[in-house]
C-alpha positions in Angstrom: -77.8 -39.7 14.7 -74.2 -38.4 15.3 -72.3 -40.3 17.8 -70.4 -38.1 19.9 -67.9 -41.0 21.1 -67.7 -42.2 17.9 -66.7 -38.6 16.6 -62.4 -39.4 15.5 -62.0 -35.3 15.0 -63.1 -32.4 17.6 -65.7 -30.6 16.0 -68.6 -28.2 17.0 -71.8 -30.2 18.7 -75.3 -30.7 16.6 -78.6 -31.4 17.5 -78.9 -35.2 17.5 -75.6 -35.6 19.1 -76.3 -38.7 21.7 -74.4 -39.7 24.8 -73.9 -43.7 23.5 -74.9 -46.4 25.7 -73.3 -50.2 24.8 -76.2 -52.7 24.8 -76.7 -55.7 24.1 -80.4 -57.0 22.5 -81.5 -60.2 23.0 -83.9 -62.1 24.6 -82.8 -62.6 28.1 -83.6 -64.8 31.5 -82.9 -64.8 34.9 -82.4 -67.6 37.6 -81.0 -68.2 40.9 -80.8 -71.2 43.5 -79.3 -71.4 46.8 -76.5 -73.3 46.7 -75.1 -72.4 50.8 -73.2 -75.5 52.3 -74.1 -77.4 54.0 -73.1 -77.5 58.3 -70.5 -79.7 59.1 -68.8 -79.4 55.4 -65.0 -79.5 55.3 -63.9 -75.4 54.9 -60.0 -75.6 55.5 -58.5 -73.4 52.6 -56.0 -71.9 55.1 -52.7 -73.5 56.4 -52.9 -72.0 60.0 -56.7 -73.4 60.4 -56.9 -75.7 63.1 -60.5 -76.7 62.5 -61.5 -78.3 59.2 -65.4 -78.6 59.8 -68.0 -75.8 58.7 -70.2 -74.6 61.9 -72.8 -72.4 60.0 -73.0 -69.7 57.5 -72.2 -66.0 57.1 -74.7 -64.4 54.4 -76.3 -67.4 51.8 -74.3 -68.8 48.6 -76.1 -68.8 44.9 -75.9 -69.8 42.0 -77.4 -67.1 39.5 -78.1 -68.0 35.8 -77.8 -65.5 32.9 -79.2 -67.1 29.8 -78.5 -64.9 26.7 -79.9 -65.6 23.2 -79.3 -62.8 20.6 -80.1 -62.8 16.9 -78.4 -66.3 16.0 -80.9 -67.9 17.9 -78.4 -69.7 20.1 -78.5 -69.1 23.6 -75.2 -68.6 25.9 -75.3 -69.2 29.4 -73.6 -67.4 32.0 -73.2 -69.3 35.9 -72.0 -67.3 38.6 -71.1 -69.5 41.0 -70.8 -68.5 45.0 -67.4 -70.7 45.4 -64.1 -71.3 46.1 -62.3 -72.5 43.2 -61.7 -76.2 41.5 -58.9 -78.6 43.0 -59.2 -81.3 40.7 -59.9 -81.0 37.0 -62.2 -84.2 37.2 -64.4 -82.2 39.7 -64.8 -79.4 37.5 -65.4 -81.6 34.4 -67.9 -83.5 36.2 -70.2 -80.5 37.4 -69.8 -78.6 34.3 -70.5 -81.5 32.2 -73.7 -82.7 33.9 -74.7 -78.9 33.7 -74.0 -79.0 29.6 -75.9 -82.4 29.0 -78.7 -81.5 31.0 -79.1 -78.4 28.8 -77.8 -80.0 25.9 -75.4 -76.8 25.4 -72.6 -77.4 24.0 -69.1 -76.2 25.5 -69.0 -73.0 23.8 -72.0 -72.2 24.7 -71.2 -72.3 29.1 -69.4 -70.3 31.0 -69.4 -71.3 34.8 -67.5 -68.7 37.1 -66.4 -69.2 40.4 -66.8 -65.9 42.6 -63.4 -67.3 44.1 -64.3 -66.8 48.4 -61.9 -68.5 50.4 -64.4 -69.0 53.4 -66.4 -71.8 51.6 -67.0 -75.2 50.7 -63.6 -77.8 49.4 -64.9 -78.2 45.7 -62.5 -81.6 46.3 -64.1 -84.7 45.7 -60.9 -86.3 46.3 -61.1 -84.9 50.1 -63.6 -87.4 50.9 -61.6 -89.3 53.7 -61.0 -85.9 55.5 -63.1 -84.8 58.4 -66.0 -82.9 56.5 -65.2 -84.2 52.9 -67.9 -87.2 53.2 -70.3 -84.0 52.3 -68.3 -83.0 49.2 -69.2 -85.5 46.4 -73.4 -84.6 47.2 -72.6 -80.9 47.8 -71.0 -81.0 44.2 -73.9 -83.0 42.7 -76.4 -80.4 44.5 -74.1 -77.8 42.1 -74.4 -79.6 39.1 -78.2 -80.0 39.8 -79.0 -76.5 41.0 -77.0 -75.2 37.6 -79.3 -76.8 35.3 -82.4 -76.1 36.8 -81.6 -72.8 37.2 -80.2 -72.9 33.3 -83.7 -74.3 32.1 -85.9 -71.6 33.9 -83.9 -68.5 32.5 -83.7 -70.5 28.9 -87.7 -70.9 29.4 -88.4 -67.2 30.9 -86.3 -65.8 28.2 -87.8 -62.7 26.9 -86.7 -59.8 24.4 -84.3 -57.4 26.6 -81.4 -55.7 27.1 -77.7 -55.5 28.9 -77.2 -52.0 28.4 -73.0 -51.4 30.1 -71.3 -49.0 32.0 -68.1 -48.7 33.8 -67.1 -47.2 37.9 -64.6 -46.9 40.4 -64.0 -48.9 43.3 -60.8 -48.4 45.8 -61.6 -51.7 47.2 -59.0 -53.7 44.9 -55.2 -53.3 46.4 -51.9 -54.5 45.4 -50.7 -57.4 47.7 -47.5 -57.6 46.3 -45.5 -57.0 49.8 -41.5 -57.1 50.1 -40.6 -57.1 53.7 -37.0 -57.3 54.7 -36.3 -59.0 50.8 -39.1 -61.6 51.7 -42.3 -61.8 49.3 -45.5 -61.9 50.7 -49.2 -61.7 49.9 -50.5 -58.6 51.8 -51.8 -54.8 50.9 -48.6 -52.9 49.2 -49.0 -49.0 49.9 -46.6 -48.0 47.3 -48.4 -49.9 44.2 -51.4 -49.0 42.4 -54.6 -51.4 41.3 -57.4 -51.5 39.0 -60.6 -49.9 40.7 -62.5 -50.3 37.5 -65.6 -52.1 37.8 -67.6 -53.4 34.6 -71.7 -53.6 35.4 -74.4 -55.0 33.2 -78.1 -53.3 33.5 -80.6 -55.8 32.2 -83.9 -55.0 31.6 -87.4 -56.1 30.1 -89.9 -53.7 28.7 -88.2 -51.4 30.7 -88.0 -52.8 34.2 -84.8 -53.3 35.8 -84.2 -57.7 35.9 -80.8 -57.6 36.8 -77.3 -56.6 37.0 -74.3 -58.3 36.2 -70.9 -57.1 38.7 -67.4 -57.3 36.8 -64.9 -56.8 39.9 -61.4 -58.1 40.2 -60.6 -58.1 44.0 -59.8 -61.3 45.6 -62.1 -62.5 48.3 -59.9 -62.9 51.4 -61.5 -60.8 53.4 -62.0 -63.9 55.8 -59.8 -66.2 56.7 -58.6 -69.6 59.1 -59.9 -67.0 62.2 -63.7 -67.6 61.0 -65.2 -71.1 61.1 -68.4 -70.1 59.3 -68.4 -70.0 55.2 -69.5 -66.7 53.7 -69.3 -65.3 50.1 -67.1 -62.4 51.8 -67.5 -59.3 50.7 -70.0 -60.5 47.7 -72.6 -61.3 49.6 -73.0 -57.3 51.2 -72.4 -56.3 48.2 -75.0 -58.3 46.4 -77.7 -57.0 49.4 -77.0 -53.5 48.6 -77.5 -53.7 44.3 -81.1 -56.1 45.2 -82.0 -53.8 47.7 -82.2 -50.9 45.5 -83.0 -52.6 42.3 -85.3 -55.4 43.3 -83.6 -57.5 41.3 -80.7 -60.5 41.4 -77.2 -59.3 41.2 -74.8 -61.5 39.6 -70.7 -61.1 40.5 -68.2 -62.6 38.5 -64.5 -62.2 39.6 -62.0 -60.2 37.3 -58.4 -60.8 36.6 -57.3 -60.2 40.1 -54.1 -62.1 40.4 -52.6 -59.7 42.6 -55.5 -57.7 44.0 -57.0 -58.3 47.5 -58.5 -55.9 49.9 -56.1 -53.6 52.4 -57.6 -55.6 55.4 -58.3 -58.6 55.1 -56.9 -62.7 56.4 -59.6 -61.8 59.9 -62.2 -63.7 61.4 -64.5 -60.7 61.1 -67.4 -60.9 59.4 -68.6 -56.6 59.9 -64.5 -56.0 57.4 -66.3 -58.5 54.8 -69.5 -56.7 54.8 -67.7 -53.0 55.0 -66.1 -54.0 52.2 -69.2 -55.1 49.8 -71.1 -52.5 51.0 -67.7 -50.4 49.4 -68.3 -52.2 46.2 -72.6 -51.6 46.6 -72.7 -48.4 46.8 -70.2 -48.0 43.7 -71.9 -50.5 41.5 -75.0 -47.5 42.1 -73.5 -45.0 41.7 -72.3 -46.5 38.1 -75.7 -47.2 37.2 -77.8 -43.9 38.5 -75.7 -42.5 36.0 -77.4 -44.2 33.0 -80.5 -43.2 31.2 -83.9 -44.4 31.6 -83.7 -48.3 29.8 -83.2 -48.3 26.3 -82.6 -44.7 26.0 -79.6 -42.6 25.6 -79.2 -38.7 26.4 -79.4 -37.0 22.8 -78.8 -33.3 22.4 -82.6 -32.4 21.6 -83.2 -29.0 21.7 -81.4 -25.2 23.1 -84.0 -23.0 25.0 -83.3 -19.3 26.3 -82.7 -18.6 29.5 -80.7 -16.1 31.3 -77.9 -18.1 29.1 -78.3 -20.3 26.5 -79.4 -24.0 27.7 -78.4 -27.2 25.7 -80.9 -29.5 26.7 -80.0 -33.6 26.6 -82.8 -35.8 27.0 -83.5 -39.5 26.9 -84.6 -40.8 23.5 -85.3 -44.8 22.5 -81.6 -45.9 21.3 -81.5 -49.4 19.1 -78.6 -51.9 18.2 -76.7 -54.2 20.2 -78.5 -57.7 18.4 -75.1 -59.1 16.6 -73.8 -62.5 18.2 -70.9 -64.9 18.0 -68.5 -67.0 20.2 -65.1 -68.6 20.2 -63.7 -71.4 22.2 -59.7 -71.3 21.6 -56.7 -72.4 23.9 -53.4 -71.1 23.9 -50.1 -73.0 24.4 -48.1 -71.9 27.4 -44.5 -72.9 28.8 -44.0 -74.7 32.0 -41.4 -74.1 34.4 -38.9 -77.0 35.7 -41.4 -78.3 38.3 -39.7 -79.4 41.1 -40.8 -83.1 42.7 -44.1 -83.0 45.5 -41.0 -84.9 47.3 -38.5 -81.7 46.5 -41.2 -79.6 47.5 -41.6 -81.5 50.6 -38.2 -81.1 51.5 -38.4 -77.6 50.7 -40.9 -76.7 53.4 -39.7 -79.0 56.1 -39.8 -76.6 58.2 -43.5 -74.6 57.9 -46.3 -75.4 60.2 -47.2 -79.1 59.7 -50.9 -78.1 58.4 -49.4 -75.0 56.4 -47.0 -78.0 55.0 -49.8 -79.9 53.6 -52.3 -77.4 52.6 -49.4 -76.9 50.2 -48.3 -80.0 48.7 -52.1 -81.0 48.4 -52.6 -77.7 46.2 -49.4 -78.7 44.4 -50.3 -82.5 43.2 -53.9 -81.4 42.3 -52.7 -78.5 39.7 -50.5 -81.1 38.1 -53.3 -84.0 37.8 -54.9 -83.4 34.7 -53.8 -79.8 33.4 -49.8 -80.8 32.6 -50.0 -83.7 29.9 -46.7 -82.7 27.9 -44.0 -80.2 27.7 -46.7 -77.6 27.5 -50.2 -77.1 28.3 -53.1 -75.9 26.1 -54.7 -73.4 28.1 -58.8 -73.3 27.1 -60.0 -69.3 27.1 -63.7 -68.8 25.7 -65.3 -65.6 24.4 -69.0 -64.0 23.9 -69.8 -61.0 21.7 -72.7 -59.5 22.6 -73.3 -57.4 20.5 -71.4 -54.6 21.8 -70.3 -55.8 24.5 -67.8 -59.3 24.9 -67.4 -61.3 27.4 -64.0 -63.5 28.4 -63.6 -66.4 30.4 -60.6 -68.6 31.4 -60.0 -70.9 34.4 -57.1 -69.5 35.7 -55.8 -66.6 38.4 -54.5 -64.2 35.5 -53.2 -60.9 36.8 -54.8 -57.6 36.1 -52.8 -56.6 33.3 -55.2 -58.9 31.3 -57.9 -57.0 31.9 -56.3 -53.4 31.7 -55.2 -54.3 28.1 -57.7 -55.5 26.3 -60.0 -52.4 27.7 -56.9 -50.3 26.3 -56.6 -52.4 22.8 -60.7 -52.2 22.8 -61.6 -48.4 24.5 -65.0 -48.7 23.0 -66.0 -52.1 24.2 -67.1 -52.8 26.9 -65.4 -56.0 28.4 -66.1 -58.5 31.0 -62.9 -60.9 32.2 -63.5 -63.2 33.9 -61.1 -65.7 36.0 -62.1 -69.6 37.5 -64.2 -70.0 34.8 -64.6 -73.3 33.3 -61.6 -75.1 33.2 -59.0 -76.9 33.3 -56.0 -74.6 34.0 -56.8 -73.4 38.1 -53.2 -71.7 38.0 -51.8 -68.1 37.9 -50.8 -66.3 35.5 -48.3 -63.6 37.2 -46.4 -61.0 35.4 -42.3 -61.3 34.6 -42.0 -58.7 37.5 -43.6 -61.1 40.1 -41.3 -64.7 38.8 -38.6 -62.1 39.5 -39.4 -61.2 42.9 -39.7 -64.6 43.7 -44.1 -64.2 44.5 -46.0 -66.6 46.6 -48.2 -66.4 42.4 -45.0 -67.3 40.5 -44.2 -70.4 42.6 -47.2 -71.7 42.8 -47.9 -72.2 39.5 -46.7 -74.7 37.1 -46.2 -71.8 34.1 -43.1 -70.6 33.3 -42.8 -66.5 32.6 -44.5 -65.2 30.1 -47.6 -67.2 30.2 -49.7 -64.0 31.3 -48.1 -62.4 28.3 -48.8 -65.2 25.8 -52.3 -64.8 27.2 -53.1 -61.4 26.7 -51.8 -61.5 22.8 -54.3 -64.7 22.1 -56.9 -63.1 24.3 -56.5 -59.4 22.3 -56.6 -61.8 18.9 -59.8 -63.3 19.7 -61.9 -60.1 20.6 -60.1 -58.9 17.6 -61.9 -61.5 15.2 -65.5 -61.0 17.1 -65.6 -57.5 17.4 -64.2 -57.0 13.2 -67.0 -58.9 12.3 -69.1 -56.4 11.9 -68.5 -52.5 13.2 -70.2 -51.8 16.8 
């Protein structure tokens, strides 16, 4: 059978031509746990907030496990978690380490990916002495327990199935690098473009859809200091739209969104977050509805003579996507000249004390456990699952990381995930962001050029995985 998308030279169509659907063929299991933070937990993620304890939940938080056991019989476990961000290496290592031990997995077999909602519980056990912080250690233990339970259930339930990959478009994400009177702000810049690609994996077993994986790059910063409820932000309503339509769980993983966020944000109105989620949810459904039925590809089947000669494209069974491999590597990245915490306190002496304390706390935590010498080793996980590749790293890379990968590997669906595993919960901005004095550039300990080094490293890793066997 001829693959239309793989043709390198133009030619006339032939009966038997097909429209390729990239796929992953493996034993697949799905499981979910509710991880909604308890009322009263510390949820102060914004400097201007004059409150510290959550007073309720806008929508549920979930942890969803996707177990993929491919042709090599080696499990790979993706945990999609509604959560803010790790503030300390010790907390991330504690949760992920407990899950690895509980499931009997090696470090390269697990990717724990946070959605990055800014309206969630503070994931920092060192804040236990602060209001609401006494609930954090128990919540971190509950996260680990949920990961173990859901992971084990997903592994035990794994059956032969498919993940079929497609892409859609959603205009929710916008560039958030705005210059105002010579000052670099974090807010919608209407003069700049933004990556609008949604990468989607439709999971099916025995022809029935059992889950949907959604990878999109957009900071969940709709809800800010004005809202006293925890919330998954736009991810919650997106998930509701997709799950109601498919009658199956939906997993969300955050893309390379360092400079991307909604146009309308920093509000306490949950209706805005829900509206944002619906826009992404409908984009996902539009892309899913363009796919043929599970396990099939559109094939040029025949010609029917009518008032005009009609080309009949019909869905026919297709195979492929069984090869699998993995990689866990690191890339050496340079550090910029870092001011001391005392120097930062002096630099920020004139801003609101709550905001200054928030900045100083973040700067202190970012350095602890990640910076051990004149450079840092930034980790990268990558899985080849059939025709697709999944890449995860702990930082907040700008969207150039994913757009360059798509350009370099146009035939390969690539899921790129920020905020995955650790250590290295830092921004990786473009050189231009450093030049304009962007927040992301002065927040990170990394020097200009780190993003470009990460890009080249990931391209080399993906090249090795893809070239192991032709797609």
